[in-house]
C-alpha positions as CSV (number, residue, x, y, z in Angstrom):
1,M,-4.7,23.1,-23.3
2,L,-3.3,21.7,-20.1
3,Q,-0.1,23.3,-18.7
4,N,2.4,21.1,-16.8
5,K,3.8,22.7,-13.7
6,A,7.5,23.2,-13.8
7,Y,9.2,21.7,-10.7
8,S,12.5,22.8,-9.2
9,L,14.9,20.1,-8.1
10,T,14.0,20.7,-4.5
11,E,10.3,20.7,-5.1
12,A,10.5,17.5,-7.1
13,T,12.6,15.8,-4.5
14,K,10.2,16.7,-1.7
15,K,7.2,15.5,-3.8
16,L,8.9,12.2,-4.5
17,E,10.0,11.8,-0.9
18,S,6.3,11.9,0.2
19,Y,5.4,9.7,-2.8
20,C,7.9,7.0,-1.6
21,A,7.1,7.4,2.1
22,Y,3.4,6.8,1.4
23,Q,4.0,3.3,-0.1
24,D,7.1,1.3,-1.1
25,R,7.9,2.0,-4.7
26,C,10.3,0.5,-7.3
27,H,12.8,2.5,-9.3
28,K,10.7,2.1,-12.5
29,E,7.6,3.8,-10.8
30,V,9.7,6.6,-9.4
31,I,11.4,7.3,-12.8
32,S,8.1,7.2,-14.6
33,K,6.6,9.7,-12.1
34,L,9.6,12.0,-12.6
35,K,9.2,11.8,-16.3
36,Q,5.5,12.6,-15.9
37,M,6.5,15.7,-13.9
38,G,8.7,16.8,-16.9
39,M,12.1,16.4,-15.2
40,I,15.2,16.1,-17.4
41,P,17.3,12.9,-17.3
42,V,20.1,14.5,-15.3
43,A,17.7,15.7,-12.6
44,I,16.0,12.3,-12.6
45,D,19.3,10.5,-11.9
46,Q,20.1,13.0,-9.1
47,I,16.7,12.7,-7.4
48,V,16.7,8.9,-7.6
49,T,20.3,8.8,-6.2
50,Q,19.2,11.0,-3.3
51,L,16.1,8.9,-2.6
52,I,18.2,5.8,-2.5
53,Q,20.8,7.4,-0.1
54,E,18.0,8.6,2.2
55,N,16.4,5.1,2.1
56,Y,13.1,6.4,0.6
57,L,13.7,4.0,-2.3
58,N,14.8,0.4,-1.7
59,E,14.2,-2.3,-4.3
60,E,14.7,-5.2,-1.9
61,R,12.2,-3.7,0.6
62,F,9.7,-3.0,-2.3
63,A,10.0,-6.6,-3.6
64,K,9.5,-8.1,-0.1
65,S,6.4,-6.0,0.7
66,F,5.0,-6.6,-2.8
67,A,5.3,-10.3,-2.5
68,R,3.9,-10.4,1.0
69,G,1.0,-8.2,0.0
70,K,0.0,-9.9,-3.2
71,F,0.2,-13.3,-1.5
72,N,-1.7,-12.4,1.7
73,I,-4.3,-10.0,0.2
74,K,-4.8,-11.1,-3.4
75,K,-3.8,-14.8,-2.9
76,W,-1.5,-14.8,-5.8
77,G,0.9,-17.7,-6.5
78,K,4.6,-17.4,-6.8
79,K,4.6,-17.5,-10.6
80,R,2.3,-14.5,-10.9
81,I,4.4,-12.6,-8.2
82,V,7.6,-13.3,-10.1
83,T,6.1,-12.2,-13.4
84,E,4.8,-8.9,-11.9
85,L,8.2,-8.2,-10.2
86,K,10.0,-8.8,-13.5
87,Q,7.7,-6.3,-15.3
88,R,8.9,-3.8,-12.7
89,D,12.6,-4.5,-13.6
90,I,13.4,-6.1,-10.2
91,S,16.6,-8.0,-10.1
92,K,16.6,-11.9,-9.9
93,Y,18.3,-11.6,-6.4
94,N,15.6,-9.4,-5.0
95,I,12.9,-11.6,-6.5
96,N,14.3,-14.6,-4.8
97,T,14.7,-12.7,-1.5
98,A,11.0,-11.6,-1.8
99,L,9.8,-15.2,-2.4
100,K,11.4,-16.2,0.9
101,E,8.9,-13.9,2.6
102,I,6.2,-16.5,1.8
103,N,5.9,-19.3,4.3
104,E,5.7,-22.7,2.6
105,V,3.1,-24.1,5.0
106,D,0.9,-21.0,4.6
107,Y,1.4,-21.2,0.8
108,I,0.0,-24.7,0.6
109,K,-2.8,-23.9,3.1
110,T,-3.8,-20.9,1.0
111,L,-3.9,-22.9,-2.2
112,D,-6.1,-25.5,-0.6
113,A,-8.5,-22.8,0.8
114,L,-8.6,-21.0,-2.5
115,A,-9.3,-24.2,-4.5
116,R,-12.0,-25.3,-2.1
117,K,-13.7,-21.9,-2.1
118,R,-13.6,-21.8,-6.0
119,L,-14.9,-25.3,-6.2
120,L,-18.0,-24.4,-4.2
121,Q,-18.7,-21.5,-6.7
122,L,-18.6,-23.7,-9.8
123,N,-22.0,-24.9,-11.0
124,E,-20.6,-27.3,-13.5
125,S,-22.0,-30.9,-13.6
126,N,-19.4,-32.2,-16.1
127,K,-16.4,-33.4,-14.1
128,L,-13.9,-32.5,-16.9
129,K,-15.3,-29.0,-17.4
130,K,-15.3,-28.5,-13.6
131,R,-11.6,-29.5,-13.5
132,K,-10.7,-27.2,-16.3
133,K,-12.4,-24.2,-14.8
134,L,-10.7,-24.8,-11.4
135,A,-7.3,-25.3,-13.1
136,D,-7.7,-22.2,-15.2
137,Y,-8.7,-20.1,-12.2
138,L,-5.7,-21.2,-10.1
139,L,-3.2,-21.0,-13.0
140,Y,-4.3,-17.5,-13.8
141,R,-3.6,-16.5,-10.3
142,G,0.0,-17.8,-10.7
143,W,-0.1,-21.1,-8.8
144,E,2.4,-23.7,-10.0
145,S,0.9,-26.2,-12.4
146,H,2.1,-29.3,-10.5
147,L,0.4,-28.0,-7.3
148,V,-2.8,-27.2,-9.2
149,Y,-3.0,-30.6,-10.8
150,E,-2.3,-32.4,-7.5
151,K,-5.1,-30.3,-5.8
152,M,-7.5,-31.0,-8.7
153,K,-7.0,-34.8,-8.4
154,E,-7.5,-34.5,-4.6
155,L,-10.7,-32.4,-4.8
156,I,-12.3,-33.8,-8.0
157,P,-11.4,-37.5,-8.2
């Protein structure tokens, strides 16, 4: 049977400091990690408070870097980013702040490039099926439906 290591308050704090320093984390991830480590609720509150005070944990910074990263690397649309941030219990204010990190001109250029790239990959002769496949792909990635349908009309007349 697996034995969980018991952590002192200091050990757990140090471990979580390096966990947060490695990559921006949200409160939910940190609390989950502390629960995994077997920490009691009082200790969790104390450690989270200390991490916030020492700026290891910052929801706004997390939301901004999350939005930038998912847009630039994974080419996600705003709807998908918002959904993912909501699942991590990020506040509406921080979500709106994070979305401001995405440049509107780059956003439209990325949608165009993504749609054109996907269109080249589709081997569908039926125009309607081709449109549906393109729309499904872009909608799944979180692009707004009005933008997707405008792009489809432009690329597949």
